[in-house]
All heavy atoms as a GROMACS GRO file, in nm:
protein
  466
    1MET      N    1  23.914   8.590  13.276
    1MET     CA    2  23.854   8.524  13.162
    1MET      C    3  23.965   8.498  13.058
    1MET      O    4  24.042   8.585  13.026
    1MET     CB    5  23.746   8.616  13.101
    1MET     CG    6  23.681   8.555  12.980
    1MET     SD    7  23.558   8.661  12.897
    1MET     CE    8  23.453   8.712  13.027
    2SER      N    9  23.971   8.375  13.011
    2SER     CA   10  24.074   8.342  12.910
    2SER      C   11  24.019   8.357  12.772
    2SER      O   12  23.897   8.367  12.750
    2SER     CB   13  24.120   8.196  12.932
    2SER     OG   14  24.020   8.107  12.887
    3LEU      N   15  24.110   8.359  12.675
    3LEU     CA   16  24.073   8.371  12.534
    3LEU      C   17  23.982   8.255  12.493
    3LEU      O   18  23.888   8.271  12.420
    3LEU     CB   19  24.197   8.374  12.447
    3LEU     CG   20  24.177   8.408  12.300
    3LEU    CD1   21  24.112   8.545  12.285
    3LEU    CD2   22  24.311   8.406  12.230
    4ASN      N   23  24.004   8.134  12.549
    4ASN     CA   24  23.922   8.019  12.519
    4ASN      C   25  23.779   8.036  12.564
    4ASN      O   26  23.687   7.978  12.506
    4ASN     CB   27  23.980   7.892  12.580
    4ASN     CG   28  24.110   7.850  12.512
    4ASN    OD1   29  24.132   7.882  12.395
    4ASN    ND2   30  24.190   7.779  12.583
    5ASP      N   31  23.759   8.116  12.669
    5ASP     CA   32  23.623   8.142  12.716
    5ASP      C   33  23.546   8.236  12.625
    5ASP      O   34  23.425   8.238  12.624
    5ASP     CB   35  23.629   8.206  12.855
    5ASP     CG   36  23.684   8.112  12.962
    5ASP    OD1   37  23.673   7.989  12.944
    5ASP    OD2   38  23.742   8.163  13.060
    6VAL      N   39  23.621   8.312  12.545
    6VAL     CA   40  23.558   8.416  12.462
    6VAL      C   41  23.543   8.370  12.317
    6VAL      O   42  23.442   8.398  12.255
    6VAL     CB   43  23.642   8.545  12.470
    6VAL    CG1   44  23.584   8.654  12.383
    6VAL    CG2   45  23.657   8.592  12.613
    7ILE      N   46  23.641   8.302  12.266
    7ILE     CA   47  23.639   8.261  12.125
    7ILE      C   48  23.610   8.111  12.119
    7ILE      O   49  23.682   8.030  12.180
    7ILE     CB   50  23.773   8.291  12.057
    7ILE    CG1   51  23.793   8.442  12.051
    7ILE    CG2   52  23.778   8.234  11.915
    7ILE    CD1   53  23.925   8.486  11.994
    8ASP      N   54  23.502   8.073  12.049
    8ASP     CA   55  23.463   7.932  12.048
    8ASP      C   56  23.568   7.845  11.975
    8ASP      O   57  23.657   7.895  11.908
    8ASP     CB   58  23.325   7.913  11.990
    8ASP     CG   59  23.313   7.950  11.841
    8ASP    OD1   60  23.410   7.927  11.765
    8ASP    OD2   61  23.207   7.999  11.802
    9ASP      N   62  23.556   7.716  11.995
    9ASP     CA   63  23.655   7.621  11.942
    9ASP      C   64  23.670   7.630  11.790
    9ASP      O   65  23.777   7.618  11.737
    9ASP     CB   66  23.619   7.477  11.980
    9ASP     CG   67  23.639   7.451  12.128
    9ASP    OD1   68  23.714   7.527  12.194
    9ASP    OD2   69  23.578   7.353  12.179
   10ARG      N   70  23.559   7.652  11.724
   10ARG     CA   71  23.562   7.660  11.576
   10ARG      C   72  23.649   7.777  11.529
   10ARG      O   73  23.735   7.759  11.444
   10ARG     CB   74  23.420   7.676  11.521
   10ARG     CG   75  23.410   7.675  11.369
   10ARG     CD   76  23.264   7.692  11.328
   10ARG     NE   77  23.199   7.806  11.389
   10ARG     CZ   78  23.214   7.931  11.344
   10ARG    NH1   79  23.290   7.958  11.242
   10ARG    NH2   80  23.151   8.031  11.405
   11LEU      N   81  23.631   7.894  11.589
   11LEU     CA   82  23.713   8.009  11.550
   11LEU      C   83  23.856   7.993  11.600
   11LEU      O   84  23.947   8.039  11.535
   11LEU     CB   85  23.650   8.138  11.603
   11LEU     CG   86  23.526   8.186  11.528
   11LEU    CD1   87  23.471   8.313  11.592
   11LEU    CD2   88  23.555   8.210  11.380
   12GLY      N   89  23.874   7.927  11.713
   12GLY     CA   90  24.010   7.900  11.761
   12GLY      C   91  24.082   7.809  11.664
   12GLY      O   92  24.201   7.831  11.636
   13GLY      N   93  24.012   7.708  11.611
   13GLY     CA   94  24.072   7.623  11.512
   13GLY      C   95  24.106   7.695  11.384
   13GLY      O   96  24.207   7.671  11.319
   14PHE      N   97  24.018   7.787  11.347
   14PHE     CA   98  24.040   7.869  11.228
   14PHE      C   99  24.166   7.953  11.246
   14PHE      O  100  24.250   7.964  11.158
   14PHE     CB  101  23.918   7.957  11.201
   14PHE     CG  102  23.944   8.063  11.094
   14PHE    CD1  103  23.950   8.026  10.962
   14PHE    CD2  104  23.962   8.194  11.128
   14PHE    CE1  105  23.974   8.121  10.863
   14PHE    CE2  106  23.986   8.289  11.030
   14PHE     CZ  107  23.992   8.253  10.899
   15LEU      N  108  24.179   8.014  11.365
   15LEU     CA  109  24.297   8.097  11.394
   15LEU      C  110  24.425   8.014  11.387
   15LEU      O  111  24.526   8.060  11.333
   15LEU     CB  112  24.281   8.163  11.530
   15LEU     CG  113  24.381   8.270  11.567
   15LEU    CD1  114  24.381   8.381  11.463
   15LEU    CD2  115  24.350   8.327  11.702
   16THR      N  116  24.420   7.892  11.440
   16THR     CA  117  24.535   7.802  11.430
   16THR      C  118  24.568   7.773  11.285
   16THR      O  119  24.685   7.773  11.244
   16THR     CB  120  24.508   7.672  11.507
   16THR    OG1  121  24.484   7.703  11.645
   16THR    CG2  122  24.624   7.575  11.494
   17ARG      N  123  24.467   7.747  11.205
   17ARG     CA  124  24.486   7.720  11.062
   17ARG      C  125  24.551   7.839  10.991
   17ARG      O  126  24.641   7.825  10.910
   17ARG     CB  127  24.355   7.686  10.997
   17ARG     CG  128  24.365   7.653  10.851
   17ARG     CD  129  24.231   7.601  10.798
   17ARG     NE  130  24.234   7.598  10.654
   17ARG     CZ  131  24.137   7.643  10.580
   17ARG    NH1  132  24.030   7.697  10.633
   17ARG    NH2  133  24.146   7.642  10.450
   18MET      N  134  24.506   7.961  11.026
   18MET     CA  135  24.563   8.081  10.964
   18MET      C  136  24.712   8.098  11.002
   18MET      O  137  24.794   8.138  10.920
   18MET     CB  138  24.483   8.204  11.005
   18MET     CG  139  24.342   8.211  10.951
   18MET     SD  140  24.334   8.206  10.773
   18MET     CE  141  24.309   8.029  10.743
   19GLU      N  142  24.744   8.064  11.127
   19GLU     CA  143  24.883   8.074  11.170
   19GLU      C  144  24.970   7.975  11.092
   19GLU      O  145  25.080   8.009  11.047
   19GLU     CB  146  24.896   8.046  11.319
   19GLU     CG  147  25.038   8.056  11.371
   19GLU     CD  148  25.051   8.026  11.516
   19GLU    OE1  149  24.957   7.975  11.580
   19GLU    OE2  150  25.158   8.057  11.572
   20GLN      N  151  24.917   7.855  11.070
   20GLN     CA  152  24.992   7.755  10.993
   20GLN      C  153  25.013   7.801  10.848
   20GLN      O  154  25.121   7.783  10.792
   20GLN     CB  155  24.916   7.621  10.995
   20GLN     CG  156  24.918   7.555  11.131
   20GLN     CD  157  24.819   7.438  11.141
   20GLN    OE1  158  24.733   7.420  11.054
   20GLN    NE2  159  24.835   7.362  11.246
   21LEU      N  160  24.909   7.859  10.788
   21LEU     CA  161  24.923   7.910  10.650
   21LEU      C  162  25.026   8.025  10.644
   21LEU      O  163  25.101   8.034  10.552
   21LEU     CB  164  24.788   7.956  10.597
   21LEU     CG  165  24.689   7.844  10.562
   21LEU    CD1  166  24.555   7.905  10.521
   21LEU    CD2  167  24.742   7.755  10.453
   22ARG      N  168  25.023   8.112  10.745
   22ARG     CA  169  25.117   8.223  10.750
   22ARG      C  170  25.260   8.170  10.757
   22ARG      O  171  25.350   8.216  10.686
   22ARG     CB  172  25.090   8.315  10.867
   22ARG     CG  173  25.183   8.438  10.865
   22ARG     CD  174  25.193   8.508  11.001
   22ARG     NE  175  25.232   8.422  11.108
   22ARG     CZ  176  25.359   8.390  11.137
   22ARG    NH1  177  25.458   8.436  11.066
   22ARG    NH2  178  25.388   8.315  11.242
   23GLU      N  179  25.280   8.070  10.843
   23GLU     CA  180  25.414   8.013  10.856
   23GLU      C  181  25.459   7.947  10.727
   23GLU      O  182  25.574   7.960  10.687
   23GLU     CB  183  25.416   7.913  10.972
   23GLU     CG  184  25.411   7.982  11.108
   23GLU     CD  185  25.402   7.884  11.222
   23GLU    OE1  186  25.400   7.761  11.199
   23GLU    OE2  187  25.399   7.930  11.338
   24LYS      N  188  25.369   7.876  10.659
   24LYS     CA  189  25.404   7.816  10.531
   24LYS      C  190  25.440   7.923  10.431
   24LYS      O  191  25.536   7.908  10.356
   24LYS     CB  192  25.286   7.734  10.476
   24LYS     CG  193  25.268   7.601  10.543
   24LYS     CD  194  25.152   7.526  10.482
   24LYS     CE  195  25.128   7.393  10.548
   24LYS     NZ  196  25.014   7.322  10.488
   25GLY      N  197  25.364   8.032  10.428
   25GLY     CA  198  25.394   8.140  10.337
   25GLY      C  199  25.524   8.209  10.366
   25GLY      O  200  25.596   8.252  10.276
   26ASP      N  201  25.558   8.221  10.496
   26ASP     CA  202  25.681   8.286  10.537
   26ASP      C  203  25.805   8.201  10.507
   26ASP      O  204  25.909   8.254  10.471
   26ASP     CB  205  25.680   8.317  10.686
   26ASP     CG  206  25.591   8.436  10.720
   26ASP    OD1  207  25.543   8.505  10.629
   26ASP    OD2  208  25.572   8.460  10.842
   27TYR      N  209  25.794   8.071  10.528
   27TYR     CA  210  25.913   7.985  10.527
   27TYR      C  211  25.921   7.889  10.410
   27TYR      O  212  26.019   7.817  10.396
   27TYR     CB  213  25.922   7.908  10.659
   27TYR     CG  214  25.932   8.005  10.776
   27TYR    CD1  215  25.828   8.017  10.866
   27TYR    CD2  216  26.045   8.083  10.796
   27TYR    CE1  217  25.833   8.107  10.972
   27TYR    CE2  218  26.052   8.173  10.901
   27TYR     CZ  219  25.948   8.182  10.990
   27TYR     OH  220  25.958   8.272  11.092
   28ASN      N  221  25.819   7.881  10.326
   28ASN     CA  222  25.821   7.791  10.213
   28ASN      C  223  25.811   7.876  10.087
   28ASN      O  224  25.708   7.927  10.052
   28ASN     CB  225  25.703   7.694  10.221
   28ASN     CG  226  25.705   7.588  10.112
   28ASN    OD1  227  25.776   7.600  10.015
   28ASN    ND2  228  25.624   7.485  10.131
   29CYS      N  229  25.920   7.889  10.015
   29CYS     CA  230  25.928   7.980   9.902
   29CYS      C  231  25.833   7.947   9.791
   29CYS      O  232  25.795   8.033   9.711
   29CYS     CB  233  26.071   7.983   9.847
   29CYS     SG  234  26.188   8.049   9.965
   30ILE      N  235  25.788   7.819   9.779
   30ILE     CA  236  25.701   7.781   9.671
   30ILE      C  237  25.558   7.757   9.714
   30ILE      O  238  25.478   7.705   9.640
   30ILE     CB  239  25.757   7.658   9.595
   30ILE    CG1  240  25.773   7.541   9.691
   30ILE    CG2  241  25.886   7.693   9.523
   30ILE    CD1  242  25.811   7.409   9.620
   31PHE      N  243  25.522   7.797   9.835
   31PHE     CA  244  25.387   7.777   9.884
   31PHE      C  245  25.290   7.875   9.818
   31PHE      O  246  25.320   7.993   9.804
   31PHE     CB  247  25.380   7.799  10.036
   31PHE     CG  248  25.241   7.791  10.091
   31PHE    CD1  249  25.177   7.670  10.104
   31PHE    CD2  250  25.172   7.906  10.125
   31PHE    CE1  251  25.047   7.663  10.154
   31PHE    CE2  252  25.044   7.901  10.174
   31PHE     CZ  253  24.983   7.776  10.188
   32SER      N  254  25.175   7.822   9.778
   32SER     CA  255  25.072   7.911   9.726
   32SER      C  256  24.939   7.855   9.772
   32SER      O  257  24.926   7.737   9.804
   32SER     CB  258  25.076   7.922   9.575
   32SER     OG  259  25.047   7.798   9.515
   33ILE      N  260  24.839   7.938   9.775
   33ILE     CA  261  24.704   7.899   9.816
   33ILE      C  262  24.614   7.915   9.695
   33ILE      O  263  24.625   8.015   9.622
   33ILE     CB  264  24.658   7.979   9.936
   33ILE    CG1  265  24.526   7.927   9.990
   33ILE    CG2  266  24.648   8.127   9.905
   33ILE    CD1  267  24.485   7.984  10.126
   34ASN      N  268  24.526   7.818   9.672
   34ASN     CA  269  24.440   7.829   9.557
   34ASN      C  270  24.310   7.905   9.589
   34ASN      O  271  24.277   7.928   9.707
   34ASN     CB  272  24.407   7.690   9.498
   34ASN     CG  273  24.332   7.601   9.594
   34ASN    OD1  274  24.245   7.646   9.666
   34ASN    ND2  275  24.365   7.473   9.595
   35GLU      N  276  24.238   7.942   9.488
   35GLU     CA  277  24.120   8.023   9.504
   35GLU      C  278  24.012   7.951   9.585
   35GLU      O  279  23.944   8.013   9.668
   35GLU     CB  280  24.062   8.063   9.366
   35GLU     CG  281  23.944   8.156   9.375
   35GLU     CD  282  23.895   8.202   9.238
   35GLU    OE1  283  23.964   8.181   9.138
   35GLU    OE2  284  23.783   8.255   9.232
   36GLU      N  285  23.996   7.822   9.566
   36GLU     CA  286  23.899   7.745   9.639
   36GLU      C  287  23.926   7.748   9.790
   36GLU      O  288  23.835   7.771   9.870
   36GLU     CB  289  23.898   7.600   9.590
   36GLU     CG  290  23.794   7.513   9.657
   36GLU     CD  291  23.793   7.372   9.602
   36GLU    OE1  292  23.824   7.353   9.483
   36GLU    OE2  293  23.765   7.279   9.682
   37GLU      N  294  24.051   7.727   9.828
   37GLU     CA  295  24.086   7.735   9.970
   37GLU      C  296  24.070   7.876  10.023
   37GLU      O  297  24.024   7.896  10.136
   37GLU     CB  298  24.227   7.684   9.994
   37GLU     CG  299  24.260   7.670  10.139
   37GLU     CD  300  24.390   7.597  10.170
   37GLU    OE1  301  24.463   7.564  10.074
   37GLU    OE2  302  24.418   7.575  10.286
   38LEU      N  303  24.107   7.972   9.946
   38LEU     CA  304  24.093   8.113   9.986
   38LEU      C  305  23.949   8.149  10.016
   38LEU      O  306  23.917   8.218  10.112
   38LEU     CB  307  24.153   8.206   9.880
   38LEU     CG  308  24.157   8.354   9.915
   38LEU    CD1  309  24.242   8.379  10.038
   38LEU    CD2  310  24.209   8.432   9.799
   39CYS      N  311  23.858   8.095   9.931
   39CYS     CA  312  23.716   8.124   9.953
   39CYS      C  313  23.664   8.068  10.084
   39CYS      O  314  23.568   8.124  10.141
   39CYS     CB  315  23.636   8.069   9.836
   39CYS     SG  316  23.656   8.163   9.684
   40THR      N  317  23.725   7.961  10.134
   40THR     CA  318  23.679   7.902  10.263
   40THR      C  319  23.730   7.986  10.381
   40THR      O  320  23.686   7.962  10.493
   40THR     CB  321  23.730   7.760  10.278
   40THR    OG1  322  23.872   7.756  10.293
   40THR    CG2  323  23.686   7.670  10.164
   41ILE      N  324  23.819   8.078  10.360
   41ILE     CA  325  23.880   8.156  10.466
   41ILE      C  326  23.805   8.288  10.491
   41ILE      O  327  23.802   8.338  10.604
   41ILE     CB  328  24.027   8.187  10.433
   41ILE    CG1  329  24.107   8.055  10.432
   41ILE    CG2  330  24.088   8.288  10.525
   41ILE    CD1  331  24.248   8.070  10.379
   42VAL      N  332  23.745   8.343  10.388
   42VAL     CA  333  23.689   8.479  10.396
   42VAL      C  334  23.582   8.495  10.505
   42VAL      O  335  23.593   8.582  10.591
   42VAL     CB  336  23.635   8.522  10.258
   42VAL    CG1  337  23.565   8.657  10.267
   42VAL    CG2  338  23.749   8.529  10.158
   43ASP      N  339  23.482   8.410  10.504
   43ASP     CA  340  23.371   8.425  10.605
   43ASP      C  341  23.417   8.408  10.747
   43ASP      O  342  23.384   8.490  10.832
   43ASP     CB  343  23.255   8.333  10.569
   43ASP     CG  344  23.176   8.376  10.447
   43ASP    OD1  345  23.187   8.497  10.411
   43ASP    OD2  346  23.108   8.293  10.387
   44PRO      N  347  23.496   8.298  10.778
   44PRO     CA  348  23.542   8.287  10.914
   44PRO      C  349  23.634   8.404  10.956
   44PRO      O  350  23.632   8.444  11.073
   44PRO     CB  351  23.617   8.156  10.918
   44PRO     CG  352  23.568   8.079  10.801
   44PRO     CD  353  23.530   8.180  10.698
   45ALA      N  354  23.709   8.457  10.863
   45ALA     CA  355  23.796   8.572  10.897
   45ALA      C  356  23.712   8.692  10.934
   45ALA      O  357  23.742   8.759  11.035
   45ALA     CB  358  23.886   8.605  10.780
   46HIS      N  359  23.607   8.719  10.861
   46HIS     CA  360  23.516   8.829  10.893
   46HIS      C  361  23.452   8.808  11.030
   46HIS      O  362  23.440   8.902  11.110
   46HIS     CB  363  23.409   8.848  10.787
   46HIS     CG  364  23.459   8.913  10.663
   46HIS    ND1  365  23.495   9.047  10.655
   46HIS    CD2  366  23.482   8.865  10.540
   46HIS    CE1  367  23.533   9.076  10.535
   46HIS    NE2  368  23.528   8.966  10.462
   47GLU      N  369  23.413   8.684  11.057
   47GLU     CA  370  23.350   8.652  11.185
   47GLU      C  371  23.450   8.674  11.301
   47GLU      O  372  23.413   8.730  11.403
   47GLU     CB  373  23.300   8.508  11.185
   47GLU     CG  374  23.223   8.469  11.308
   47GLU     CD  375  23.168   8.328  11.300
   47GLU    OE1  376  23.178   8.261  11.195
   47GLU    OE2  377  23.118   8.283  11.403
   48LEU      N  378  23.571   8.625  11.284
   48LEU     CA  379  23.673   8.644  11.387
   48LEU      C  380  23.703   8.792  11.411
   48LEU      O  381  23.714   8.834  11.528
   48LEU     CB  382  23.800   8.568  11.351
   48LEU     CG  383  23.914   8.571  11.453
   48LEU    CD1  384  23.867   8.515  11.588
   48LEU    CD2  385  24.035   8.498  11.402
   49ILE      N  386  23.711   8.868  11.307
   49ILE     CA  387  23.733   9.013  11.321
   49ILE      C  388  23.620   9.077  11.399
   49ILE      O  389  23.642   9.161  11.486
   49ILE     CB  390  23.751   9.079  11.182
   49ILE    CG1  391  23.885   9.033  11.122
   49ILE    CG2  392  23.741   9.231  11.192
   49ILE    CD1  393  23.903   9.067  10.976
   50LYS      N  394  23.496   9.035  11.372
   50LYS     CA  395  23.381   9.091  11.443
   50LYS      C  396  23.388   9.056  11.592
   50LYS      O  397  23.368   9.141  11.679
   50LYS     CB  398  23.250   9.041  11.385
   50LYS     CG  399  23.132   9.100  11.461
   50LYS     CD  400  23.000   9.064  11.400
   50LYS     CE  401  22.881   9.123  11.470
   50LYS     NZ  402  22.893   9.182  11.598
   51VAL      N  403  23.424   8.930  11.623
   51VAL     CA  404  23.434   8.888  11.763
   51VAL      C  405  23.541   8.971  11.833
   51VAL      O  406  23.519   9.022  11.946
   51VAL     CB  407  23.466   8.737  11.772
   51VAL    CG1  408  23.506   8.699  11.915
   51VAL    CG2  409  23.345   8.656  11.730
   52ILE      N  410  23.654   8.988  11.773
   52ILE     CA  411  23.764   9.063  11.833
   52ILE      C  412  23.725   9.212  11.849
   52ILE      O  413  23.750   9.271  11.953
   52ILE     CB  414  23.893   9.049  11.748
   52ILE    CG1  415  23.944   8.904  11.759
   52ILE    CG2  416  24.001   9.149  11.796
   52ILE    CD1  417  24.054   8.872  11.665
   53THR      N  418  23.662   9.267  11.747
   53THR     CA  419  23.616   9.407  11.756
   53THR      C  420  23.518   9.424  11.871
   53THR      O  421  23.525   9.522  11.947
   53THR     CB  422  23.552   9.449  11.622
   53THR    OG1  423  23.648   9.436  11.518
   53THR    CG2  424  23.502   9.592  11.629
   54ASP      N  425  23.424   9.330  11.883
   54ASP     CA  426  23.327   9.338  11.994
   54ASP      C  427  23.394   9.328  12.128
   54ASP      O  428  23.358   9.400  12.224
   54ASP     CB  429  23.221   9.226  11.980
   54ASP     CG  430  23.128   9.247  11.862
   54ASP    OD1  431  23.127   9.361  11.804
   54ASP    OD2  432  23.055   9.152  11.827
   55LEU      N  433  23.498   9.243  12.140
   55LEU     CA  434  23.568   9.230  12.266
   55LEU      C  435  23.644   9.358  12.300
   55LEU      O  436  23.646   9.397  12.418
   55LEU     CB  437  23.668   9.114  12.257
   55LEU     CG  438  23.608   8.975  12.256
   55LEU    CD1  439  23.714   8.871  12.224
   55LEU    CD2  440  23.543   8.944  12.388
   56ILE      N  441  23.702   9.421  12.203
   56ILE     CA  442  23.775   9.545  12.226
   56ILE      C  443  23.680   9.655  12.277
   56ILE      O  444  23.715   9.734  12.365
   56ILE     CB  445  23.849   9.591  12.100
   56ILE    CG1  446  23.964   9.494  12.072
   56ILE    CG2  447  23.899   9.733  12.111
   56ILE    CD1  448  24.029   9.514  11.935
   57GLN      N  449  23.559   9.655  12.222
   57GLN     CA  450  23.463   9.760  12.260
   57GLN      C  451  23.399   9.739  12.395
   57GLN      O  452  23.340   9.829  12.448
   57GLN     CB  453  23.355   9.773  12.150
   57GLN     CG  454  23.411   9.824  12.019
   57GLN     CD  455  23.307   9.828  11.910
   57GLN    OE1  456  23.196   9.779  11.927
   57GLN    NE2  457  23.346   9.883  11.795
   58GLU      N  458  23.412   9.617  12.449
   58GLU     CA  459  23.353   9.589  12.582
   58GLU      C  460  23.428   9.659  12.693
   58GLU      O  461  23.540   9.681  12.697
   58GLU     CB  462  23.351   9.439  12.608
   58GLU     CG  463  23.245   9.368  12.529
   58GLU     CD  464  23.239   9.218  12.560
   58GLU    OE1  465  23.317   9.170  12.644
   58GLU    OE2  466  23.156   9.152  12.500
   0.00000   0.00000   0.00000
């Protein structure tokens, strides 16, 4: 079973977006994220953590 079989496309896209933000934060000294964008990240992050936690427990 591949990761794509377990994590739906929406959460996979979210994970890709988080990687891009991390890279911007690591390599762009003046990068910042605003509160509005941060608020759009919280719920999907919790959902992804739950999916991963459930997979670990299986």
